[in-house]
C-alpha positions as CSV (number, residue, x, y, z in Angstrom):
1,M,0.0,0.0,0.0
2,S,1.4,3.2,-1.0
3,D,1.6,6.0,1.4
4,D,0.2,9.1,-0.3
5,S,0.9,11.5,2.6
6,P,3.4,14.1,1.7
7,A,6.9,13.7,3.0
8,P,7.6,16.0,5.9
9,T,9.5,19.0,5.0
10,T,12.5,19.9,7.0
11,T,13.5,23.5,7.5
12,S,17.1,24.2,8.2
13,E,18.0,27.7,9.6
14,Q,21.3,28.9,8.4
15,P,23.4,30.5,11.1
16,S,23.9,34.2,10.9
17,P,27.2,35.5,9.5
18,S,29.8,36.2,12.1
19,G,29.4,39.6,13.5
20,A,25.8,40.1,12.5
21,S,23.3,41.0,15.2
22,P,20.3,39.1,15.7
23,E,17.1,40.7,14.5
24,G,15.8,43.2,16.9
25,A,19.1,43.6,18.9
26,P,20.5,47.1,19.1
27,D,23.4,48.0,17.0
28,A,26.6,48.2,19.0
29,A,27.7,51.4,17.2
30,S,24.4,53.1,17.8
31,A,24.4,52.0,21.4
32,R,27.6,53.9,22.3
33,P,27.2,57.0,24.3
34,E,27.1,60.2,22.3
35,G,30.4,61.9,21.9
36,A,32.4,58.7,22.7
37,G,35.5,58.3,20.6
38,N,36.1,55.5,18.2
39,G,39.0,53.4,19.0
40,A,42.4,54.8,19.6
41,G,41.6,57.9,17.6
42,G,38.9,59.0,20.0
43,A,41.2,58.5,23.0
44,G,43.9,60.9,21.6
45,E,41.6,64.0,21.0
46,G,42.6,67.0,23.3
47,P,40.3,69.7,24.9
48,A,38.7,72.3,22.7
49,Q,40.8,75.5,22.2
50,P,39.3,78.9,23.3
51,E,38.5,81.4,20.6
52,S,40.8,84.4,20.3
53,V,39.4,87.9,20.8
54,Q,40.2,90.5,18.2
55,V,40.9,94.1,19.5
56,S,41.6,97.3,17.6
57,P,45.1,98.6,17.3
58,G,44.3,101.5,19.5
59,V,43.0,99.3,22.3
60,Y,46.0,97.0,22.0
61,K,48.3,100.0,22.3
62,R,46.6,101.3,25.5
63,L,46.7,97.8,27.1
64,T,50.4,97.2,26.4
65,T,51.8,100.7,27.0
66,G,52.0,100.2,30.7
67,L,54.1,102.4,33.2
68,A,55.8,104.5,30.5
69,G,52.5,105.8,29.3
70,F,51.3,106.5,32.8
71,A,54.5,108.4,33.6
72,T,54.2,110.5,30.4
73,A,50.6,111.4,31.4
74,I,51.7,112.5,34.9
75,V,54.5,114.7,33.4
76,A,52.1,116.3,31.0
77,C,49.7,117.1,33.7
78,L,52.4,118.7,35.9
79,L,53.6,120.8,32.9
80,L,50.1,122.0,32.4
81,V,49.7,122.9,36.0
82,G,53.0,124.8,35.9
83,V,51.9,126.8,32.8
84,I,48.6,127.7,34.5
85,Y,50.4,128.8,37.7
86,L,52.8,131.0,35.7
87,I,50.1,132.8,33.6
88,T,47.6,133.3,36.5
89,P,47.8,136.9,37.8
90,R,48.3,137.1,41.5
91,A,49.3,139.7,44.0
92,N,53.0,139.8,44.9
93,K,52.3,140.7,48.6
94,E,50.2,139.0,51.1
95,L,47.0,140.9,51.9
96,L,46.4,141.5,55.5
97,P,43.4,143.3,56.9
98,T,43.7,146.9,58.1
99,I,42.6,147.3,61.7
100,D,41.6,150.3,63.9
101,Y,43.6,150.3,67.1
102,G,41.9,153.5,68.5
103,S,39.9,151.7,71.2
104,Q,43.0,150.0,72.6
105,E,45.0,153.2,72.5
106,W,42.2,155.0,74.4
107,A,42.0,152.3,77.0
108,L,45.7,152.2,77.6
109,A,45.9,156.0,77.8
110,H,43.1,156.4,80.3
111,N,43.4,153.2,82.3
112,G,47.0,152.1,82.0
113,P,49.4,152.1,85.0
114,Y,52.0,154.1,83.1
115,Q,52.4,156.9,80.7
116,A,51.6,155.2,77.4
117,W,53.2,156.0,74.0
118,G,51.6,155.7,70.6
119,P,52.3,156.7,67.0
120,Q,51.1,160.1,65.8
121,G,51.3,161.5,62.3
122,L,52.8,158.4,60.5
123,P,53.3,159.2,56.8
124,A,51.1,157.7,54.1
125,G,51.8,154.0,53.3
126,W,51.8,152.8,56.9
127,R,49.0,150.3,57.6
128,A,48.1,148.8,60.9
129,T,47.4,145.1,60.7
130,S,47.5,143.8,64.3
131,A,46.9,145.1,67.9
132,R,46.9,143.4,71.2
133,L,46.6,144.9,74.7
134,T,47.1,142.5,77.6
135,G,47.3,142.8,81.4
136,L,45.1,145.9,81.7
137,G,43.1,145.7,84.9
138,E,45.1,142.9,86.4
139,K,46.6,143.9,89.7
140,G,50.3,143.5,90.1
141,G,51.0,142.2,86.6
142,P,52.7,144.1,83.8
143,V,50.7,145.6,80.9
144,Q,51.9,145.0,77.4
145,W,50.8,146.6,74.1
146,H,51.6,145.3,70.7
147,L,50.8,147.3,67.5
148,G,51.9,145.9,64.1
149,F,52.2,147.7,60.8
150,I,53.0,147.0,57.2
151,A,55.6,149.6,56.2
152,P,55.6,151.3,52.8
153,S,58.3,148.9,51.7
154,G,56.0,146.0,52.4
155,Q,58.1,144.8,55.4
156,Y,56.8,144.3,58.9
157,A,57.3,146.8,61.8
158,A,55.8,146.6,65.2
159,L,55.6,148.8,68.4
160,E,56.1,146.8,71.6
161,E,55.8,148.6,74.9
162,S,55.4,147.4,78.5
163,N,56.1,148.2,82.2
164,E,57.6,144.7,82.6
165,K,61.2,144.6,83.8
166,A,63.4,145.9,81.0
167,A,66.0,143.2,81.6
168,E,63.4,140.5,80.7
169,Y,61.2,142.4,78.3
170,V,63.7,143.9,75.9
171,P,65.7,140.7,75.1
172,R,62.4,138.9,74.5
173,M,61.1,141.5,72.1
174,T,64.3,142.0,70.2
175,N,65.2,138.3,70.1
176,S,68.7,139.2,71.2
177,K,70.6,139.5,74.5
178,A,73.0,142.3,73.6
179,A,72.7,145.5,71.7
180,T,74.8,145.9,68.5
181,G,75.1,149.7,68.8
182,T,73.1,152.9,69.0
183,R,71.2,155.2,66.7
184,A,69.9,158.7,67.2
185,V,66.2,159.3,66.3
186,S,65.0,162.8,66.6
187,G,67.7,163.6,69.1
188,I,67.0,160.5,71.2
189,T,69.4,157.6,71.5
190,W,68.0,154.1,70.8
191,D,69.9,150.9,71.2
192,T,70.1,148.8,68.0
193,Y,69.6,145.0,67.9
194,F,69.9,142.5,65.1
195,R,68.9,138.8,65.0
196,R,70.4,137.2,61.9
197,D,68.5,133.9,61.8
198,K,65.2,135.7,62.2
199,K,66.2,138.7,60.0
200,A,64.9,140.9,62.7
201,N,66.0,144.5,63.3
202,S,65.1,146.4,66.5
203,L,65.4,149.8,68.1
204,A,64.8,149.9,71.9
205,R,65.0,152.3,74.8
206,T,63.9,152.2,78.4
207,L,62.3,155.4,79.8
208,P,63.0,156.9,83.3
209,D,59.8,155.5,84.7
210,G,60.9,151.9,83.8
211,V,58.6,151.6,80.7
212,S,60.4,149.9,77.7
213,V,59.6,150.8,74.1
214,V,60.7,148.6,71.3
215,V,60.2,149.0,67.5
216,T,61.1,145.8,65.7
217,G,60.5,143.8,62.6
218,T,61.8,142.8,59.2
219,A,61.8,146.5,58.1
220,G,65.1,148.2,57.8
221,Y,66.5,150.6,60.4
222,D,65.4,153.6,58.4
223,E,61.8,152.6,58.4
224,L,61.9,151.6,62.1
225,A,63.3,155.0,62.8
226,V,60.2,156.6,61.1
227,L,58.0,154.6,63.5
228,A,60.1,155.5,66.5
229,A,60.1,159.2,65.6
230,A,56.3,159.1,65.4
231,L,55.9,157.9,69.0
232,K,54.4,160.5,71.3
233,P,53.0,160.4,74.9
234,L,49.3,159.7,74.9
235,D,47.2,162.3,76.6
236,K,45.0,160.8,79.3
237,T,42.6,163.7,79.3
238,G,42.4,164.1,75.5
239,T,41.0,162.0,72.7
240,S,42.7,159.0,71.3
241,V,45.1,159.5,68.4
242,V,43.6,158.9,65.0
243,T,45.0,155.8,63.3
244,P,46.6,156.4,59.8
245,A,44.2,155.9,56.9
246,P,44.8,152.7,54.9
247,T,46.5,153.2,51.6
248,Q,44.6,152.5,48.5
249,R,45.7,149.3,46.7
250,S,45.3,148.8,43.0
């Protein structure tokens, strides 16, 4: 009896070629993390280089000039300041306020313990700039009067008078311990003093009642003699001496 049933078919599955991935398996290359290098070549790649910044030639010069440029700028500024100083108009003499010493003169003449002396009739150009009266009304203490002037030459001259002991007062006012000579002023003999380091000239005399009168300052002896010659006794019963009018300055 013949068997009409078909012969069984056999299905043989061929093995995949070496290296091929089974169907549905992820590709090894696509499964690598993004950015990973390939083989030895990927391992040798270095870090990315920063981009260079382009600057203009002027900016580059300012950035690289350094200390030399700074020093040049400082010198230029100093030169400019010097030029401005030279061309700026300014007074050649220091301006000091003119003061009225009439009230002090009146107080010393009427209330002072001694016969006071003050300048009368000073020529034009003498300007009073300072006055100071101390010790008035203090029992037992000496009275001192200072009266400062700017002389016509622009130098300083001052009247200093006191009933303090002459041996102490005169050296202190003249800045010198010993007189250098004498000078006659309107027939009256004055001792002369000179202090070289202070450039101070002085004329001094002590009156019979013990009052010392000193004219001193940077003014020369001729101008000091003008101030000394103008000194007169102040009248206790009269009015105070009028101070010289200030000179007009242009």
